[in-house]
C-alpha positions in Angstrom: 0.0 0.2 0.0 1.3 3.1 -0.9 2.4 5.3 2.3 0.7 9.1 2.5 2.7 11.6 3.8 1.0 12.9 7.4 -1.0 16.1 7.1 -1.2 16.8 10.6 -11.3 22.8 15.5 -33.3 42.7 39.2 -33.8 44.4 40.6 -32.6 47.9 39.6 -32.4 51.4 41.5 -32.7 54.8 40.4 -28.8 55.8 39.7 -26.7 58.0 37.6 -27.3 57.0 33.8 -23.4 55.8 33.3 -24.0 53.2 35.9 -26.2 51.4 33.5 -24.0 51.5 30.1 -22.4 48.0 31.3 -25.6 46.3 30.8 -25.9 47.1 27.3 -22.7 44.9 27.0 -23.7 42.0 29.4 -27.5 41.7 27.9 -26.3 41.0 24.2 -23.6 38.7 25.3 -26.0 36.3 27.7 -28.5 36.7 24.6 -26.1 35.1 22.2 -25.4 32.5 24.6 -29.2 31.8 25.1 -30.6 30.2 26.4 2.8 -9.0 7.1 0.6 -6.9 5.0 1.0 -3.0 4.2 1.4 0.4 6.3 -0.6 2.8 8.2 -1.4 5.7 6.3 -1.2 9.0 8.6 -2.7 10.9 6.0 -6.0 13.1 6.8 -7.9 10.9 4.6 -10.0 13.8 3.3 -10.6 17.3 2.2 -7.8 19.7 2.2 -7.5 23.2 0.6 -9.5 26.5 1.5 -12.9 26.9 1.6 -15.9 25.6 3.4 -16.2 22.1 5.3 -19.6 20.7 6.3 -19.8 16.9 8.0 -23.4 15.7 8.5 -26.1 13.2 7.1 -27.5 13.8 3.7 -31.1 14.8 4.0 -32.2 15.3 0.5 -31.1 14.9 -3.4 -31.3 17.0 -6.5 -27.7 18.0 -5.6 -27.1 17.3 -2.0 -28.7 19.0 1.0 -25.9 18.6 4.0 -26.5 20.9 7.3 -29.4 22.9 5.9 -27.4 23.7 3.0 -27.9 22.4 -0.7 -24.7 21.7 -2.4 -24.5 21.7 -6.2 -22.5 18.5 -6.7 -21.9 18.7 -10.6 -18.5 18.5 -11.6 -17.4 17.5 -7.9 -14.9 14.8 -6.9 -16.8 12.1 -5.1 -15.2 9.5 -3.1 -17.1 6.6 -1.6 -15.3 4.0 0.7 -11.9 5.3 -0.7 -13.0 4.7 -4.4 -13.9 7.1 -6.8 -17.7 7.3 -7.6 -20.4 9.2 -9.6 -22.0 11.9 -7.8 -25.5 9.9 -8.5 -24.5 7.5 -6.0 -24.9 9.7 -3.2 -27.8 8.9 -1.1 -30.2 10.0 1.6 -28.9 9.0 5.2 -25.1 9.2 4.2 -23.0 10.9 6.5 -20.6 13.0 4.2 -17.9 15.4 4.4 -18.2 18.2 2.0 -15.6 20.6 1.0 -16.5 23.7 -1.0 -18.2 26.9 -1.1 -21.5 28.5 0.4 -23.2 31.5 -1.0 -24.2 34.7 0.6 -27.5 33.4 1.3 -26.2 30.6 3.6 -28.5 28.0 2.0 -26.9 27.1 -1.2 -23.4 26.1 -2.3 -20.9 24.4 -4.6 -19.3 21.2 -3.7 -15.9 20.7 -4.8 -15.0 17.2 -3.2 -17.8 15.0 -1.4 -16.5 12.0 0.9 -18.4 9.3 2.1 -17.0 6.4 4.6 -19.4 4.3 6.7 -19.0 3.8 10.4 -19.2 0.1 10.0 -19.5 -2.5 7.0 -19.8 -5.9 7.9 -22.0 -9.2 9.1 -24.6 -8.5 11.4 -24.4 -10.7 14.7 -27.3 -10.1 16.6 -30.8 -7.9 16.4 -33.0 -6.7 19.0 -36.0 -5.9 17.7 -37.5 -4.8 20.8 -35.1 -2.3 21.4 -34.3 -1.3 17.6 -30.6 -2.3 17.6 -28.5 -4.3 15.6 -24.8 -5.3 16.3 -22.2 -5.1 13.7 -18.6 -6.2 14.1 -19.0 -5.4 17.9 -20.6 -1.9 17.3 -24.1 -1.4 18.7 -26.4 0.2 16.3 -29.5 2.3 17.2 -32.5 2.6 14.5 -35.2 5.0 14.6 -37.6 6.5 12.6 -35.3 8.8 10.4 -33.0 5.8 9.5 -33.0 5.4 5.6 -32.9 1.6 4.5 -31.6 0.4 1.0 -31.0 -3.2 -0.6 -33.7 -4.9 1.3 -35.5 -7.9 -0.5 -39.1 -8.2 -1.6 -41.8 -6.3 0.6 -39.5 -6.1 3.6 -39.4 -2.8 5.5 -37.1 -1.5 7.9 -35.0 -3.7 10.6 -37.3 -6.5 9.7 -35.8 -6.6 6.4 -32.5 -7.8 8.0 -31.5 -10.7 9.2 -28.4 -12.1 11.4 -25.3 -12.7 9.0 -26.8 -10.0 6.8 -24.0 -8.1 5.2 -24.5 -4.6 5.8 -23.2 -0.9 5.8 -23.9 1.2 8.2 -23.9 5.2 8.1 -24.7 7.4 11.4 -23.5 9.7 14.1 -21.4 8.2 17.1 -23.2 8.6 20.3 -20.9 9.6 23.6 -20.9 5.9 24.5 -19.5 4.9 21.2 -22.7 3.1 19.9 -23.9 4.4 16.2 -27.1 6.3 15.8 -28.0 5.3 12.0 -29.2 7.6 9.4 -28.4 5.0 6.6 -28.4 1.0 7.0 -27.6 -0.7 3.3 -27.9 -4.5 2.7 -24.9 -5.5 0.8 -23.9 -8.2 -1.5 -21.7 -11.0 0.0 -18.2 -10.6 -0.6 -17.7 -6.8 0.2 -14.8 -5.6 2.2 -15.1 -5.5 5.6 -14.5 -1.7 7.6 -14.9 0.1 10.5 -14.2 3.7 11.5 -13.7 4.3 15.5 -11.5 5.6 18.2 -8.6 3.7 19.4 -8.8 2.4 22.9 -6.9 -0.4 24.9 -3.8 0.0 22.7 -1.0 -2.5 22.8 1.8 -3.1 20.5 -0.1 -5.5 18.1 -4.0 -4.8 18.9 -6.7 -2.2 19.8 -10.2 -2.1 20.4 -13.2 -0.5 18.8 -15.9 -0.8 21.7 -16.4 -4.8 21.5 -14.1 -5.3 18.3 -10.6 -6.0 18.8 -8.2 -4.8 15.9 -5.3 -7.3 15.2 -2.5 -4.9 13.6 0.3 -7.5 13.9 1.0 -7.4 10.2 1.3 -3.8 9.7 4.1 -1.4 10.2 1.6 0.7 12.6 3.8 2.9 14.1 2.4 6.2 15.6 -0.8 5.2 16.5 -2.0 6.4 19.9 -5.2 5.9 21.9 -7.8 8.3 21.2 -6.6 8.3 17.4 -9.9 8.4 15.1 -8.7 5.7 12.2 -10.3 3.6 9.5 -9.5 -0.2 9.5 -9.9 -3.0 6.8 -9.5 -6.1 7.1 -10.8 -9.8 7.3 -12.7 -11.3 10.6 -10.9 -14.0 12.6 -13.4 -14.5 14.6 -16.9 -12.6 15.6 -14.9 -10.2 17.6 -11.4 -10.1 16.2 -10.6 -8.3 13.0 -7.1 -8.7 11.1 -6.4 -5.5 9.6 -4.8 -5.3 6.5 -5.2 -1.4 5.9 -5.5 1.7 8.8 -5.7 4.8 8.2 -5.6 8.0 10.6 -8.6 10.4 10.1 -8.3 14.1 10.6 -10.7 16.9 9.5 -8.0 18.2 7.1 -9.8 21.9 7.0 -7.6 24.8 5.9 -6.8 27.1 8.9 -9.3 29.9 9.8 -11.6 28.4 7.3 -15.3 27.9 8.1 -16.8 24.3 9.4 -20.3 23.2 10.1 -20.5 19.6 11.9 -23.3 17.5 13.3 -22.9 14.9 15.8 -23.4 14.1 19.7 -21.2 15.8 22.4 -18.6 13.8 24.1 -16.4 14.6 26.6 -17.8 18.1 27.6 -16.0 20.1 30.0 -16.6 23.6 31.4 -13.8 26.1 32.0 -16.7 28.8 33.0 -20.4 29.3 33.1 -20.6 30.3 29.4 -17.0 28.6 28.0 -15.8 25.1 27.6 -15.3 22.3 25.0 -16.3 18.9 24.1 -15.5 16.2 21.1 -17.6 15.0 18.1 -16.6 11.8 16.9 -17.2 10.8 13.0 -16.0 8.6 10.5 -13.9 11.7 9.5 -11.9 12.3 12.5 -12.0 13.6 16.4 -13.2 17.2 16.2 -12.5 19.3 19.2 -15.1 22.2 19.8 -14.6 25.2 21.9 -17.3 27.9 22.8 -17.3 31.0 25.0 -19.8 33.8 26.0 -19.7 35.0 22.5 -21.1 31.8 21.1 -24.7 31.8 19.8 -27.1 29.2 20.8 -30.5 28.1 19.6 -32.6 25.3 21.0 -30.8 25.5 24.6 -28.4 26.8 27.0 -24.5 26.6 26.9 -24.4 26.4 30.6 -26.5 23.6 30.6 -25.3 21.2 27.8 -25.2 17.5 28.4 -22.7 14.7 27.0 -24.8 12.7 24.6 -26.9 15.6 23.3 -27.0 16.3 19.7 -25.7 19.4 18.2 -24.8 21.1 15.1 -22.0 23.4 15.1 -20.9 26.3 13.0 -17.3 27.9 13.6 -13.9 28.5 12.6 -11.1 25.9 12.6 -7.8 26.9 14.4 -5.2 25.0 15.3 -7.1 21.6 14.8 -9.9 23.2 17.0 -13.5 24.3 15.8 -14.3 27.6 17.5 -17.7 27.8 17.6 -19.5 30.9 16.5 -23.2 29.1 16.6 -24.4 25.8 18.1 -27.9 24.4 17.6 -29.1 21.8 20.0 -31.2 19.5 18.3 
């Protein structure tokens, strides 16, 4: 495998009028806060260059709608599972990364490049219809009314159209506990490559874990991997809980410095440095995205001082030193 070079988000009393001037500055701030094989690639595995970067689920076609913006895709470079593809292969529910530009109206734009990578692609090991969950290569997947399905046979609909051992491709948003909230599930043909994207934990010299899946990378020259890294792994199952890796790629957002970024996901590792300031992480198949906010961050649908880990959020901000500095957040 070709090695790629690294690309490393009241009370008021009558007083002199000048005493009230500070309130003119405090109130707007509070309002805005509202209420044997190959090597490991250390490349970003994604989009570079200047412009606008958006990570989220495709909600409509006719172009593609991502995070409320309609991106025209004519002429765009499209990559699905690491392979060049036609724009017509983009489908509702796919969580994609778009690089391009957004017009002044904030609602339309042009995609220069679109990348899709699944959270996990492999055989179903178990299904719980009562809890609307399934397990795929050690990953817990939740299904709801917003999950799009494709490739089902006959008149079967939804989760009832999938069986144990069926090969499936899952796209979705990663929750704080590492489970996947599926936005799209596609039943695949037998023989398609197994893939999983996740955050490295329990790293040893030859293995690490993604939730309940052990990755054996003993046949790769895998120097540089660390706990907490987000990576793509492809390989073969040697047991129901072990994947022998023949390809590993580290994932980073890979957006240009000081460029605008919009990302949807679940709040993980939330911490506060003050009532209106703090940070959290969002994990996607495109990397570990650190978000920081402060009293100048606008907020809708909730309050900055009452956010909880596991809440779904959409963040618009600017990337600086690999951190997204949030200008506005919408609690969903």
